[in-house]
N, C-alpha and C positions, 0 to 999 in steps of 0.2 A: 504494500500500500504506500503510495507516494505521499509526501508531505503536502498538506493542503496549501493552495496558493493564497496570497493575501496576508494580511496581518493576523498573527496567531495570538490568542489570549496569553498574557504573560504568566498567569497563575491559574491552574485548573485544580479544583477540589472535587473529590469523588467520594460519594457514599456508596460503598461496595455492598450492595444488598442482593439477596436472593440465593445465597449458598444453601440455606436450609431447604428452600423450596426446590432447588435443583436436585438435591439428594432425595427428598421425599418423592419427587416425581419419578425417580428411578428405583424406588423401594430400597434406598440405601440409608444408613445412619447419617445424621446431620453432619458429623465430622467429615464424612466423605465429600460433602459439598465444600467445606473449608479447604480440604486437600486439593480439590479440583480448582478452587479459586486461586491457588498459588501460580498457576500458569498465566492467568489473567494479570495478576499483580506484576509478575516478571515482565510480561510482554508490554504492559502499559508503561512501566518504568523505563524499559529500553527505548520505546518509541518517544517518550518525553525527552530523553537524552538525544536521540537521533534528530528529532525535530527542533532541538534547542529551545525547549520551553524553559522559561525562567524558574518556575516552581510547580510542583505537583504535590497536593496534599491528599492522603488516603486515610479514610476513617476506618481504622483497623479494629478498635475495641473501645467501647464507650464505658462511662462510669456506671451506666445502668446494666451493662452486660454481665456484671458480677452476679446478677440474680438468675442467670441461666443455670441449667443443671451442672453439678460439680464436674462431671466428666468432660463436658463441653468446654467449661472454663479452663480446666487443666490442659486440655488439648490445645486451646488457643494460646495459652502461655508458651507451651513448648513449640507450637507451630511458628509463632512469630520469632521466637528465639532462634529456631533452626533456620528459618528463612534468611534472617540477617547473617547468621554465621556462614551459611552455605553460599550466599550471593554477594557478600560484602567485597570480596576481591574483584569480582566483575564490576560492581557498581563503582568501586574506586578507580578501576581502569577506564571507566567511562566518564571520569571526572565529575561524578555525582556527589553532592554533599547531602548527608543524612542529618535530619533534625527530628527531635521528639517533641511533641506537644501533648501535654497531659500531666496528671499528677503521678508522682513516682510511687507513693504508698497506696495500695498494698501490692504492687507488682513484685513477684518473686525475685530474689537476688540474681538468679541465673539469667532471667530475662532482662533485668536491668543491666547486667554486665554486657550482654550482647548489644543492647541499645547504646550503652556508653562507648563500647569499643568501636561500633560503627560510626558514631558521631566523631570520636577522637581521630579515627583513621582518615575520615573524609573532610575534616573541618576546614582544610585549606583549599579544597577543590573549588573550581570556579564555574562548573557546568550547572546543570539543573539541580535545584534544591528539592529533595524529596522529604516531605514532612510526614512522619508517621504519627497519626493521632491515636495514641494507645493509652487506655485509661483516661480518656478525654471526655469532657462535657462542656458545652458552651457556657452554661450558667456557672459551673465550677470555675471556669477560666476567669469570668468576670468577678466572681467572689474572691478568687486568689489575687487578682489585680487590685481589688479594693483593699485587701489586707496589706499588700505591699505598699500601696499609697498611704494607708493609715500609719504604717510603721515609719515611713519617710516624713510624714507630717509631724508625727510625735517626736521624731529626732531632729526636727527643724531643718530637714534637708530640702523640703519644698514647702511652699505656701499654698494652702487649699484654694485661696481666692485666685491664684494664678493658673489653676488647672483648667485645661480645655480638652477637647476630644483628641487633638494631636498629641498632647503630652500624656494623656491617660493611656493611649495606645502603647506607649513605651512600657507599660506594666503588664501587657499581655504576654502570652507564652513565646511568640515568635515575632517581636516587633520589627525585626530587620527584614522580614519577608512581606512583600506587598499583599494587599487583600486579594482574594480570588476574583478574577474577571468572570469565571464560568464555574458553576456548580453542576456536576452530573450526578444523577441518582439512577441506579439500575433497578430492575425488577418492578417498575411501575408504581412505586409508592409516591404519594404526593405530599411529602413533608420533609423538613430538614433535620428532624430528630435530634435537636439540641447540638447541632454541629456548627461551630464557628459562628455563633450568633452575632457577635460584633462585626466580624470580618465580612460576612455575607450581606451586609446591609444594602449594597447596590450591585451585587453579582447577578449576572444572567443565570437562569436556572433551566436546565435541560433534563427531562425525565425520559427514560426509555424502558420498554417492557423487557428488554434483554436481561436475563439473569447474570449475575456477576461472573460465574465460571465460564460463560459463553462470550463475555465481552472481550473484544480484540481491537486492534488498531483501526480497522475499518469503521467500527462503531464510534471510536474516538474522533475519527475524521468527520463522520456525519454530525456529531455534536458540535465540532468546531465550525463546520459549514453553516449550521443553523445559527450559531453565535454570530458569525460574520454577517448574517442577513439582518440582524437586528440593529436598531439605533439606540445607543446608550445615552440617556439624557441626565442621569444623576439628579433627578428632581426638577430639572428645567423643562421648558416647553419646546416643542418641535419648531425649528426655524422654517418659515414658509419661503 
């Protein structure tokens, strides 16, 4: 699949949905869907690098996902750890920079180690930034930002009356990564599910019925082409 012509979105965020339904439709356990989703993850990260996207954010595990069955949670911990450990050399060779957004507690130490190693190894890379949203919640991010701001105000590092949206953004998890231009959600659901609430304020949204394990670069290209057909006004009116 060739790179779409025209201006590409600088930052694409993806809610990777449909692994469970993919497995259920094949009379397989839910974890089989997550395993099948690995190929989609790898393909989309590769194409993001090949097409020189500025950033790609993947919603891998939410703060609400801890409520899933224990065996599925444990599988997802090891799955994400193993994916990073097995692919980090390739990602590094592709000049990809890995970043984590989300809370560290209560992620197991072995998974945190894989995340930290991936970030440390790729921290000086200058290609696509791949943000792994793991143990992430949009509301939690804003709460954590408010806590950090409160600490700085209490320590007289900043004045509350000087705070605005631009300065507050510096307290979010990845302030050095621009907001997503395009949000893609697979599997046909019509909601953002507590993902990047602050950052998605003016993102274009593209929903597809394709289940995540079946999502490939041609589907990404289709989403980008739809994005390119829209006029982004950021609250202003259309110019006649």
